[in-house]
N, C-alpha and C positions, 0 to 999 in steps of 0.2 A: 828379423825373420828372413829365411831364404826360400828359394823355389826348389822343387824336386830336381835332383841332379841328373844331368845327361851322362850316361855311363858308356855310350858307344865306344868300343875299342879301348876302354880304359881298364887298368888293373885296380881292383878293389881289394882292400884289406879289411877283414872283419875282426873286431875286438870282442873277445868273450865267446864262450862255448854255451850253446843251448840246444834243446831238442828241436828248435826251429831252423837249424842250419840248412836243412834240405829246402825249406821254403825260402830262405834268404838266397840260396844258390839259384833256385828257379827264377826268382825275381831278377837277380843279376843277369842271368843268361837271357831272359826275355827282353831285357833292356840293352842287350848287346855288349855287356861288360864281361870281364874275366875275374873270377874269384882267384886272386893271386896268392893271398896269405891269410892265415888264421893266427891271431895273437892270443895265446892262452895265458890268462891272468891268474888262474887258480886251478887247483886239481879238479878234474871232471868227476861228477857224480853220475854213475851209470846204475839205474834202477833195474830190478829183475825183468821188466818188460820193455826196456828201452835199449837202444843201440849206442855204442860209443861213436864219437865223431869219426874215428878211423873206419868203422864198419859202415857208417852212412856214406862216407866218401866213396868207399868201394862199391856200394850199391848204385851210386850216381855215376860212377866211372870217372871220377875226378881225383886229382892229387895236388891240392894246393899246398904250398909250403906251410909248415906249422912251426911257429917260433914262440919261445917262452917270453913272457913280459920282460924279464931281465936282459934278454938278448936282442930285443927289438930295436931297430933303427929305421926311421923313415927313409924312403927312396924317392928320388925325383919322379914326378908324374903320377904318383899313386893317389888314389882316393881312399877315404877311410869311413867306415860305417860301424854302427853297433851291431854285433852279431848275437847278442844275448837278449832274452826277454825276461830275465830273472829280476827279482828285487835287487836294487843297487845299481840298476842301469844308469841312473844319473851320476852316481859316484864313479863308476867306471869311466864315463865320459869326461868328468872333471879331472880325474886322475890322469887320464891319457893326455888331455890338453896340457896339464901342468908338467908332466914328465917329458912329453915329446913335441909339444907345440902343434899338434895336429888339429885340423878342423874336420867335422863330421858331416858326411853327405846325408841328404834325405833321399830315401829310396821309396818310390811309389810304383807298384806293379802296374804294367800297362793295361791290364783289364780293370783296374780300379778307376772309379770316377771321382776325382778331386776337383771341385769347382775352381776356376781360376780366381775366384773371389775368396779363397781360403788362404790364410797365412800359415806357412809351413816352416817350422823351426829346424835347426840342425839336428842330425841324428834321428830324425823321424823315420818310421817304417809304416807303409800302408800296404796291406796284403791284397791278394787277388779278389776281385769281384766286390770290393768294399765301395761304399759311397759316402763321400764327405760333402755336405751341402754348403751353399754359399754363406759367407759370414763367419764360418767356423775358424777357430784358432787352434793350431797344433803346436804346443810349446816344445822346447828342445827335448829330444829323447822320447817323445810320445810314441806309443806302439799300438798299431791297429792291425789285428789279425785278419783272416779271410772272412768274407761275407758279412762284414759289419756295416751298419748304417749309423752315421753321426749327423744329427739334425742341424738345421740352419742356426747360425749365431751361437753355437755351443763352443765350449772350450775344453781342451784336454790339457791339464797341467803338465809340468815337467815329469817325464818318465811314467805318466799314467798309461794304463794298459787296458785295451778293449779286446776281449777274447772272441774266438770264432762265433759268428752268428748272432752277436748281441746287437741290440737296437737302442740307441740313445736319442731321445727326442730333442726338439729345438730348445734353445735358451737354457741348456743344462751346463753347469760348471762342474767338471770333474777335476778334483784336486790333484796335487802332486803325488805321484807314486800310488794313486788309487788304482784298484783293479775291478773291472766289470767282467763277470764270468761268462762262460759259454752260454749262448742262448738267453741271456738275461735281457730284460726290458726295463728301461728307465723312462718314465713319462716326462713330458716337457716341464721346463721351468723349475728344475730341482737343483739342489746343491749336494754333491757327493764330496765329502771332505777329504783333506790330505790323508793318505795312507789308509783310506777306507777300503773295505772288501765287500763286493756283492757276489754272492754265490751263483753258480750255474743255474739257469732256469728261473731265477728270482724275477718278480715283478715289483719294481720300486715305485711307490706312489707318494712317498714323502722324503724329505731330506735325510741324508745319512751323515752323522757327525764325523769329524776327523777321528780316524782310528776305529770307527764303527765297523762291525761285521754283521751283515744281514743275509737272510735266506728266506725262501718260501714265496707263496702267492696268497695275499700280498706279502711283501718282504717285511720281516720282523727281526729284531736283534737275535743273533744266534744264542741259543741256550735259554731263551725266554719262554 
């Protein structure tokens, strides 16, 4: 496990495109770093109500270099981070490590409170105004969006995702690649299995099995 990365006056390269690029840039800027390059590993999907990364960069007034995966070469002094929140975040990290030998920084927004008694893995992101309580473990590639609370002694598995405003109680184990949706609540001492999905606004009061999908108050399997 690593500690959050010091970005002051460093060039940061993001791997992968997502709708969160503006949030990543805001965190990088707040930490005193520079968004130097974006590595595009696959074709971007622009939905009817979203903007392309070019349009978002224009709104932010920035122009990082954009480089295709096939053309990427590491440069001395750069730091690397995961710039995508999509499923497959863990695969992108492992592919980049294997192809380019890069190590991934952990980015923690300065308005977030992450206890110094939290173990933070590589490639982790913690967004603005989130709180991670002591004893928690954030495995490699775990993603925490804005305004999230993660209780004491809980664990986020590799590439697990906590969406804006969700609350996860203490002693909860969130499995690899699992997603907890916006505004959802997970009570303490539960197991959320690998690849599970908890819908926005759900209140989870019992374990969710691997691959399970739940929604509602209290949360029940989708379609039941």
